[in-house]
C-alpha positions as CSV (number, residue, x, y, z in Angstrom):
1,M,2.7,-18.8,-1.9
2,Y,2.9,-15.8,-4.1
3,R,3.4,-15.5,-7.9
4,V,5.5,-12.9,-9.5
5,F,3.6,-9.8,-10.5
6,V,3.5,-6.0,-9.8
7,S,0.1,-5.1,-8.5
8,I,0.2,-1.4,-9.2
9,L,-0.9,0.0,-12.5
10,T,0.6,3.2,-13.8
11,T,-2.4,4.7,-15.6
12,F,-3.6,7.9,-14.0
13,L,-6.7,10.0,-14.4
14,S,-6.8,13.6,-15.5
15,L,-6.3,16.4,-13.1
16,S,-9.9,17.4,-13.5
17,S,-11.0,14.0,-12.3
18,V,-8.8,14.4,-9.2
19,L,-10.2,17.8,-8.5
20,A,-13.7,16.5,-8.9
21,Q,-13.1,14.3,-5.9
22,G,-12.4,17.4,-3.7
23,N,-8.9,16.1,-2.9
24,Q,-10.3,13.5,-0.6
25,F,-8.0,10.7,0.5
26,P,-8.7,7.3,-1.1
27,S,-10.1,5.8,2.2
28,Q,-12.7,8.6,2.3
29,V,-14.4,7.8,-0.9
30,W,-16.2,4.8,-2.5
31,H,-14.4,2.9,-5.3
32,Q,-15.6,0.3,-7.7
33,G,-14.2,-3.0,-6.4
34,Q,-14.8,-6.4,-5.0
35,I,-14.5,-8.2,-1.7
36,I,-13.6,-11.9,-1.3
37,T,-14.6,-13.5,2.0
38,M,-12.8,-16.3,3.8
39,N,-15.2,-18.8,2.4
40,G,-14.6,-17.7,-1.1
41,Q,-17.7,-15.7,-1.7
42,V,-17.2,-12.7,-4.0
43,Y,-19.1,-9.4,-3.6
44,R,-18.9,-6.6,-6.2
45,G,-20.0,-3.0,-6.0
46,L,-18.8,0.2,-4.4
47,V,-16.1,-0.4,-1.8
48,K,-14.7,1.8,1.0
49,Y,-11.9,0.7,3.4
50,D,-10.8,1.7,6.9
51,L,-7.3,0.3,7.6
52,E,-7.1,1.8,11.0
53,N,-10.0,-0.3,12.2
54,N,-9.5,-3.1,9.6
55,L,-12.9,-2.8,8.1
56,V,-14.2,-2.7,4.6
57,Q,-17.6,-1.7,3.4
58,L,-19.7,-2.7,0.4
59,Q,-22.4,-0.5,-1.1
60,D,-24.8,-2.5,-3.1
61,N,-28.5,-2.3,-2.3
62,G,-27.5,-1.0,1.2
63,I,-24.2,-1.0,3.0
64,T,-22.6,-4.1,4.5
65,T,-19.5,-3.9,6.7
66,F,-16.9,-6.7,6.9
67,G,-14.1,-7.1,9.4
68,S,-10.7,-8.4,8.4
69,S,-11.4,-11.7,10.2
70,N,-14.1,-12.4,7.6
71,V,-12.3,-11.1,4.4
72,S,-9.4,-12.8,2.6
73,Q,-8.8,-10.0,0.2
74,F,-10.4,-7.0,-1.5
75,E,-9.6,-5.0,-4.6
76,I,-10.5,-1.5,-5.7
77,F,-10.0,0.8,-8.7
78,D,-8.8,4.0,-7.1
79,E,-10.7,6.7,-8.9
80,V,-8.9,9.5,-7.1
81,Y,-5.4,8.7,-8.5
82,G,-6.1,5.9,-10.9
83,G,-5.0,2.3,-10.6
84,I,-6.0,-1.1,-9.2
85,R,-5.1,-1.6,-5.6
86,S,-5.1,-5.0,-3.9
87,F,-5.4,-5.7,-0.2
88,Y,-4.9,-9.0,1.7
89,T,-5.7,-10.1,5.2
90,L,-2.6,-11.4,7.0
91,P,-1.9,-12.2,10.7
92,Y,0.3,-9.7,12.4
93,S,0.9,-8.5,16.0
94,M,1.0,-4.7,16.3
95,A,1.7,-4.6,20.0
96,G,3.9,-7.7,20.1
97,D,1.4,-9.7,22.1
98,Y,-0.5,-12.0,19.6
99,D,-1.4,-12.0,16.0
100,T,-4.6,-10.5,14.7
101,P,-6.0,-10.4,11.1
102,M,-5.1,-7.1,9.5
103,F,-5.4,-5.6,6.0
104,F,-2.2,-5.0,4.0
105,E,-1.9,-3.4,0.6
106,I,0.3,-5.5,-1.8
107,L,2.7,-3.2,-3.6
108,T,5.1,-5.6,-5.3
109,E,4.7,-9.4,-5.2
110,G,7.3,-12.0,-6.2
111,D,8.5,-15.5,-5.5
112,E,11.3,-14.3,-3.2
113,I,10.0,-11.2,-1.4
114,V,6.8,-9.2,-1.1
115,L,6.5,-5.5,-0.3
116,L,3.4,-4.4,1.5
117,C,2.1,-1.3,3.2
118,R,-0.5,0.2,5.5
119,E,-1.6,3.8,5.1
120,Q,-2.8,6.3,7.6
121,I,-3.9,10.0,7.5
122,V,-1.7,12.2,9.6
123,I,-1.3,16.0,10.2
124,D,1.9,17.3,8.8
125,N,3.2,20.3,10.8
126,R,6.3,20.7,8.6
127,G,6.6,22.6,5.4
128,M,4.1,25.3,6.2
129,G,5.3,27.5,3.4
130,M,3.2,29.6,1.0
131,Y,1.6,26.4,-0.4
132,G,1.0,24.7,3.0
133,P,1.8,21.1,3.7
134,M,1.7,18.5,1.0
135,A,-0.4,15.3,0.8
136,M,1.1,12.1,-0.7
137,N,-0.3,10.1,-3.6
138,P,-0.9,6.6,-2.3
139,L,0.3,4.9,-5.5
140,W,3.6,6.4,-6.4
141,G,4.2,9.4,-4.2
142,P,3.7,12.7,-6.2
143,P,2.4,15.4,-3.8
144,I,-0.9,17.2,-3.9
145,G,-1.8,20.2,-1.8
146,G,-3.7,19.7,1.5
147,I,-3.7,20.0,5.3
148,Y,-3.2,16.3,5.9
149,K,-1.0,13.7,4.3
150,L,-0.9,10.0,3.9
151,A,1.8,8.3,5.9
152,F,2.9,4.7,5.2
153,N,4.2,1.9,7.2
154,Y,6.1,-0.7,5.0
155,Y,6.4,-4.4,5.5
156,F,8.2,-7.2,3.8
157,I,7.4,-10.9,3.5
158,K,10.5,-13.0,3.1
159,D,11.0,-16.7,3.9
160,G,7.4,-16.8,5.0
161,K,7.9,-14.1,7.7
162,L,6.1,-10.8,7.8
163,Q,8.3,-8.0,9.2
164,K,7.9,-4.2,9.5
165,Y,10.5,-2.1,7.8
166,S,11.9,0.9,9.7
167,L,13.0,2.8,6.6
168,K,16.7,2.5,7.5
169,K,19.1,1.6,4.7
170,K,21.1,-0.8,6.7
171,E,17.9,-2.8,7.6
172,L,16.9,-2.9,3.9
173,L,20.3,-4.3,2.9
174,D,20.1,-6.8,5.7
175,I,16.6,-7.9,4.5
176,L,18.0,-8.3,1.0
177,G,21.3,-9.6,2.4
178,D,22.1,-12.3,-0.1
179,R,22.0,-9.7,-2.9
180,A,23.0,-6.6,-0.8
181,D,26.0,-5.6,-3.0
182,E,24.0,-5.8,-6.2
183,I,21.1,-3.9,-4.6
184,N,23.4,-1.2,-3.2
185,L,24.9,-0.7,-6.7
186,F,21.5,-0.7,-8.3
187,M,20.4,2.0,-5.9
188,R,23.5,4.2,-6.5
189,K,23.3,3.9,-10.3
190,N,19.6,4.8,-10.4
191,R,19.8,7.3,-7.5
192,L,17.1,5.4,-5.5
193,S,16.3,6.1,-1.9
194,H,15.7,3.5,0.8
195,D,12.7,5.4,2.2
196,K,10.7,6.5,-0.8
197,R,7.7,4.5,-1.9
198,G,8.3,4.5,-5.7
199,D,12.0,3.7,-5.1
200,L,11.1,0.8,-2.8
201,L,8.8,-0.6,-5.5
202,R,11.7,-0.6,-8.0
203,I,14.2,-2.0,-5.5
204,T,11.9,-4.9,-4.5
205,A,11.0,-5.7,-8.1
206,Y,14.7,-5.7,-9.0
207,Y,15.5,-8.1,-6.2
208,N,12.9,-10.5,-7.3
209,Q,14.2,-10.2,-10.9
210,I,17.8,-11.1,-10.0
211,K,16.9,-13.9,-7.7
């Protein structure tokens, strides 16, 4: 279903470009991008997304709102942090009752396993030091100052099944069970954590590589 590729680019804009955006979160600004509907129609223009409500908007001679049930995927160039980001609509049950179409960001995609995430803006009451709480870069994780931060829920697709990852090392090794020893060694040698975004990208890409 999926071909091997890493969907996150590592090119970042200058600090002045970031500051020009007023330190807004990516979901709060318009990005150049495109939306592909379920019937294959492509719309290009300025795109803004709302993962909490599974909505995406297009600004092109007006504003058009699409729900996840009408969109197969959308893509943006994130001008806040730099980089192309891709989102797909997949069926998932948040409450355990029945599946509904939801937007997921593809972080690392391979033949064996796919790493996805959903972001949300939350208030961080910890770390109220002289610099205040820190907000997280949605691409790789370097912090920026702010009152709120981006929190992430991570998911894996393996053997055709979409499952949420609880950020526990044992669960990660269970998911990658047929290569658990190699993954554990790779993590130790490279000092990688089981609960950090950039490290999860490397671990998942390595698993696809050795498979």
